[in-house]
C-alpha positions as a printed NumPy array, in Angstrom:
array([[-60.481, -53.121,  -9.772],
       [-60.285, -54.896, -13.133],
       [-61.08 , -58.42 , -14.13 ],
       [-58.439, -61.079, -13.447],
       [-56.193, -61.883, -16.386],
       [-56.306, -65.535, -17.401],
       [-53.87 , -65.339, -20.303],
       [-50.878, -63.16 , -21.128],
       [-49.226, -62.909, -24.526],
       [-45.664, -63.003, -23.199],
       [-44.086, -62.617, -26.63 ],
       [-46.276, -59.608, -27.37 ],
       [-45.494, -58.127, -23.964],
       [-41.756, -58.569, -24.532],
       [-42.073, -57.027, -28.014],
       [-43.855, -53.979, -26.593],
       [-41.226, -53.72 , -23.842],
       [-38.447, -53.703, -26.439],
       [-40.254, -51.096, -28.525],
       [-40.778, -48.839, -25.512],
       [-37.129, -49.189, -24.469],
       [-36.033, -48.428, -28.017],
       [-38.192, -45.342, -28.195],
       [-36.638, -44.05 , -24.981],
       [-33.174, -44.473, -26.448],
       [-34.234, -42.726, -29.643],
       [-35.814, -39.901, -27.686],
       [-32.693, -39.379, -25.555],
       [-30.511, -39.447, -28.671],
       [-32.739, -36.954, -30.502],
       [-32.734, -34.576, -27.548],
       [-28.961, -34.862, -27.106],
       [-28.422, -33.929, -30.741],
       [-30.225, -30.584, -30.325],
       [-29.574, -29.806, -26.656],
       [-26.853, -27.304, -27.494],
       [-29.139, -25.465, -29.894],
       [-31.942, -25.167, -27.352],
       [-29.792, -23.249, -24.9  ],
       [-29.149, -19.689, -26.001],
       [-25.495, -19.806, -24.895],
       [-23.978, -16.32 , -24.978],
       [-26.889, -14.816, -26.91 ],
       [-28.596, -13.887, -23.645],
       [-25.623, -12.053, -22.133],
       [-26.726,  -8.642, -20.986],
       [-30.436,  -9.445, -21.008],
       [-32.195,  -9.362, -17.647],
       [-34.202, -12.422, -18.64 ],
       [-31.049, -14.332, -19.639],
       [-30.451, -16.202, -16.376],
       [-34.125, -17.172, -16.078],
       [-34.241, -18.451, -19.664],
       [-30.969, -20.339, -19.235],
       [-32.309, -21.866, -16.019],
       [-35.525, -22.854, -17.772],
       [-33.567, -24.497, -20.601],
       [-31.512, -26.492, -18.089],
       [-34.629, -27.49 , -16.14 ],
       [-36.355, -28.572, -19.356],
       [-33.3  , -30.636, -20.319],
       [-33.246, -32.314, -16.897],
       [-36.977, -33.045, -17.145],
       [-36.6  , -34.591, -20.601],
       [-33.654, -36.722, -19.455],
       [-35.707, -37.921, -16.492],
       [-38.665, -38.649, -18.782],
       [-36.479, -40.681, -21.161],
       [-35.102, -42.659, -18.197],
       [-38.619, -43.318, -16.913],
       [-39.776, -44.54 , -20.329],
       [-36.705, -46.788, -20.532],
       [-37.464, -48.255, -17.064],
       [-41.061, -48.872, -18.13 ],
       [-39.895, -50.776, -21.209],
       [-37.485, -52.82 , -19.101],
       [-40.278, -53.552, -16.597],
       [-42.56 , -54.798, -19.383],
       [-39.829, -57.077, -20.713],
       [-39.038, -58.34 , -17.21 ],
       [-42.746, -59.035, -16.624],
       [-42.854, -61.142, -19.792],
       [-39.801, -63.087, -18.612],
       [-41.352, -63.6  , -15.173],
       [-44.638, -64.836, -16.683],
       [-42.693, -67.317, -18.826],
       [-40.66 , -68.497, -15.823],
       [-43.801, -68.911, -13.709],
       [-45.47 , -70.932, -16.477],
       [-42.394, -73.138, -16.858],
       [-42.154, -73.675, -13.098],
       [-45.842, -74.592, -12.889],
       [-45.419, -77.032, -15.785],
       [-42.39 , -78.588, -14.1  ],
       [-44.294, -79.054, -10.837],
       [-47.033, -80.902, -12.692],
       [-44.502, -83.136, -14.472],
       [-42.584, -83.793, -11.243],
       [-45.787, -84.838,  -9.512],
       [-46.091, -87.66 , -12.014],
       [-48.52 , -86.076, -14.407],
       [-47.815, -84.55 , -17.755],
       [-49.326, -81.16 , -18.542],
       [-52.633, -81.231, -20.378],
       [-52.173, -80.37 , -24.062],
       [-54.169, -77.397, -25.162]])
């Protein structure tokens, strides 16, 4: 178990989340642009290994699509975490103000 975190750079966390999400979109776009080239199409007709190679190409494509989706979810989770940290900080500050005290300036 790690040490407790006493401070989170919410803007940095959101920036990383956006970058991760963007990379997932770029990855999916890059794969989509060459997906047709990766499959051998009719070039494998008549070869005994053709169905296995076609199946492997489809499985690889499905894996890469799933990987891109997972990376995109991770980026969204990082961004959501930053938003939740900010909301929690704001709520804590509001509770202090409502109780009749102003937050301590740091």
